C-alpha positions, -999 to 999 in steps of 0.1 A, spaced: 681 -214 554 714 -196 549 728 -162 555 736 -136 529 753 -103 532 763 -76 507 779 -42 508 785 -14 482 811 11 493 848 19 487 862 -2 515 837 -31 511 861 -59 519 870 -44 553 834 -46 566 826 -80 550 839 -101 579 819 -82 605 787 -84 585 791 -121 578 802 -129 614 770 -113 628 748 -139 610 771 -169 615 744 -187 634 725 -192 602 749 -219 589 781 -237 597 789 -259 567 807 -234 545 813 -197 539 821 -178 508 826 -143 494 830 -124 462 846 -90 460 846 -65 432 881 -51 425 896 -30 397 906 -63 380 871 -78 382 853 -102 406 872 -125 428 856 -154 446 867 -172 478 852 -203 495 860 -224 525 843 -252 544 834 -243 580 828 -209 596 834 -173 585 866 -174 606 878 -203 585 872 -184 553 892 -154 563 920 -175 577 922 -195 545 920 -163 524 935 -134 545 939 -114 513 902 -106 513 905 -81 541 934 -63 525 921 -61 489 906 -28 478 870 -35 467 841 -14 458 815 -41 465 814 -75 482 789 -103 489 791 -131 514 773 -164 521 770 -186 551 757 -221 541 732 -244 558 725 -269 531 689 -278 521 699 -287 485 731 -305 475 757 -321 497 779 -303 521 810 -300 499 832 -271 487 818 -275 452 784 -267 466 796 -237 486 785 -202 474 789 -178 457 779 -192 424 802 -176 398 803 -176 360 811 -156 329 781 -146 309 773 -123 280 766 -96 306 801 -101 321 812 -120 352 785 -126 378 786 -138 414 754 -149 431 745 -158 467 711 -173 476 690 -180 507 660 -203 502 650 -233 481 633 -235 447 604 -258 446 607 -264 408 644 -272 408 641 -305 390 620 -291 361 643 -262 357 674 -283 357 660 -307 331 649 -277 309 684 -261 311 702 -294 304 682 -297 272 694 -262 262 730 -273 267 737 -259 302 767 -274 320 763 -276 358 793 -275 381 774 -282 414 743 -301 426 723 -274 443 695 -251 432 713 -218 435 733 -224 403 700 -224 383 698 -186 387 731 -181 369 721 -203 340 686 -187 337 702 -153 335 729 -164 311 703 -180 288 679 -150 288 674 -132 255 670 -99 273 694 -71 263 703 -58 298 714 -76 330 686 -61 350 660 -73 324 677 -107 323 674 -111 361 637 -102 360 633 -126 331 650 -154 351 628 -148 381 597 -154 360 607 -191 358 615 -199 394 590 -208 421 589 -201 458 614 -190 484 645 -170 476 665 -140 486 694 -132 463 724 -109 460 739 -107 425 772 -89 420 783 -77 385 812 -55 374 788 -25 374 762 -31 401 749 -50 431 714 -64 429 692 -76 458 661 -97 452 632 -111 472 605 -135 461 569 -123 457 559 -137 491 588 -123 511 595 -157 527 631 -148 537 641 -114 551 665 -91 532 672 -58 549 688 -26 536 711 -4 556 728 29 548 762 43 558 749 79 552 744 100 521 768 90 493 786 66 516 772 33 505 747 6 513 745 -28 529 721 -58 524 717 -86 550 695 -115 559 691 -100 594 692 -64 607 718 -74 634 744 -75 606 735 -39 596 738 -28 633 771 -46 637 789 -27 611 777 8 621 751 13 593 715 24 598 686 2 589 665 17 561 639 -8 551 634 -44 538 638 -51 501 601 -49 490 587 -84 483 587 -93 446 613 -66 438 648 -61 426 668 -34 443 699 -23 424 727 1 432 755 12 408 767 42 427 768 51 464 739 76 463 708 58 449 690 25 451 666 17 423 636 -5 430 616 -24 404 590 -52 408 599 -84 390 564 -99 396 542 -69 404 510 -87 396 516 -113 423 534 -91 447 506 -65 449 476 -88 442 445 -79 462 443 -99 494 478 -113 491 499 -112 523 535 -117 530 546 -151 543 578 -146 563 591 -179 577 580 -182 613 605 -210 620 634 -187 610 623 -162 637 615 -189 662 649 -207 660 675 -194 636 675 -156 638 697 -136 662 676 -123 691 690 -88 685 676 -87 650 642 -71 642 613 -88 625 606 -60 602 572 -75 591 558 -68 626 583 -43 639 590 -65 669 625 -77 678 631 -114 676 638 -112 713 604 -97 720 586 -123 699 603 -152 717 595 -136 751 558 -134 740 559 -171 730 571 -180 766 544 -159 782 517 -176 761 533 -210 770 530 -202 807 493 -194 803 488 -227 785 508 -247 811 489 -231 840 457 -246 827 471 -280 831 477 -274 869 510 -294 870 532 -283 899 569 -276 890 597 -262 911 620 -245 885 620 -234 849 651 -245 830 658 -233 794 674 -254 767 703 -231 758 705 -211 738 673 -216 717 650 -218 746 665 -190 768 642 -161 759 610 -182 758 619 -196 793 624 -160 805 589 -151 793 575 -182 809 592 -173 842 579 -137 840 543 -148 834 543 -177 858 565 -165 887 582 -199 888 619 -195 895 642 -195 864 674 -215 868 701 -223 843 702 -260 850 718 -267 816 750 -251 804 758 -250 767 793 -257 755 799 -228 731 826 -246 712 800 -270 697 774 -261 671 736 -259 669 723 -295 666 693 -288 643 715 -274 615 738 -304 615 734 -321 581 731 -357 594 710 -373 621 739 -392 637 759 -359 641 728 -343 657 726 -371 683 763 -370 691 761 -332 692 735 -332 720 758 -353 742 787 -330 737 768 -297 738 750 -297 772 763 -300 807 736 -303 835 742 -284 868 735 -312 892 731 -291 923 703 -271 906 682 -299 891 686 -327 916 654 -335 934 635 -308 915 604 -309 894 617 -293 862 599 -274 835 622 -278 805 615 -251 779 627 -252 743 617 -234 711 606 -264 691 606 -302 689 613 -314 654 630 -348 655 630 -354 693 668 -359 693 675 -331 717 645 -335 740 650 -373 744 687 -369 753 681 -340 777 653 -357 796 675 -388 800 704 -366 811 684 -347 837 668 -378 852 703 -394 854 712 -363 876 684 -371 900 656 -348 890 622 -357 905 602 -350 873 609 -335 839 581 -316 821 589 -306 785 574 -274 773 576 -263 737 571 -227 726 556 -236 693 530 -261 679 539 -296 668 560 -296 636 539 -320 614 547 -311 578 579 -309 557 592 -275 545 598 -271 508 611 -235 511 645 -238 528 642 -253 563 659 -287 567 627 -306 572 623 -324 539 605 -356 548 575 -365 569 594 -395 582 619 -374 602 591 -353 619 580 -371 650 547 -352 653 536 -362 618 534 -399 629 528 -398 666 504 -382 690 515 -359 718 512 -387 743 532 -411 722 559 -384 718 559 -379 756 565 -416 761 593 -417 735 612 -389 751 604 -402 786 590 -369 799 565 -367 827 544 -343 806 547 -326 772 530 -293 764 530 -275 731 520 -239 725 486 -238 707 487 -226 671 466 -194 678 489 -183 706 519 -190 684 506 -168 656 495 -140 680 531 -138 693 543 -124 660 521 -93 660 504 -99 627 495 -128 603 522 -122 578 541 -153 586 543 -188 571 532 -216 595 530 -244 569 553 -267 588 530 -265 618 495 -264 603 500 -266 566 486 -231 564 
């Protein structure tokens, strides 16, 4: 669950920062970039945010580059270290290559063992480096063919950008699990690729389409993008549907982005989730005085809840914007400490009230437990927790940081047991059918909720 961004135009390095910054919410551990100059490909990495990368390497902005790719990391494979930051870079028989990757390979261990037997030397401990070795070891004659050959060996979720000295390649897996959009600056003025459409909008380009699932899009001049299926039999199989990650849209994506699989904005989907949640809660006939969102992830769902229920919306929790999103912290202790530092209750609003506390999801219970305690300490009469998604019961092998059943509270406890653990007066989840209906079609993966 990372963010990737790529651009092919004469002043590529100048727009790189704006594009990466627009998807900063997708990760906070490290940032990296590769730029194509007249002297070859140059790579830059830094721990922390996009701002940290450009402060550490100010020369990126001022270097003339014809293409550039960037990566914002949220680790799901390998530790949070500079060695595991992307881009992955290496010299191959096809020349220098830089690769950025969003997703997780489910056959990483088997591929790594296979490549080690063939003499591969790994510099890092995460799955993205496998793409570089698979391409380098391919016996195909052209880079395009070698990329397609490499993809025949990998399984599951990935979106890739690959920069060579001659071209920029954009790749999506045959299921379209992660988004990868294409934008244009106008005829013969260049193209942009991004994990979310908001990055395309942010740099003044026009959204064109998604990279087709199971395809490789390549550009070697500013006028034409070439598309080719790398797994056409699977991508176009009868009855096969796309499986875009629903949790990405629920929690991680910028609300201003568009979910191109349903043509709804992320904002619109989250608002629909809140409306369905209001209908569900109404059937429980529990009286509440105000609706309070958990900022910022619950803001839009709470708005939809308020619109459908008529219950007043109050911002009884203020988020400190100099802290980071607690779910994407790499360690549980950091998540717990982050909740305490991140939220400030507005005592005058919540004291003596029966509060409907709305959030997008409840994964580990860290945030909900701390917030309920915080609100009760401020004198609320009751705290009713409402979740705009079903219980998260199953680990995600595709790139969301939910690797183990043990860390998912709904996998081992009932709703009533969870309510007791977080000390809420009631706990309401959005039913699975309402959740799926909110997206506008069934082209979304919900495996972490229902294993389906």
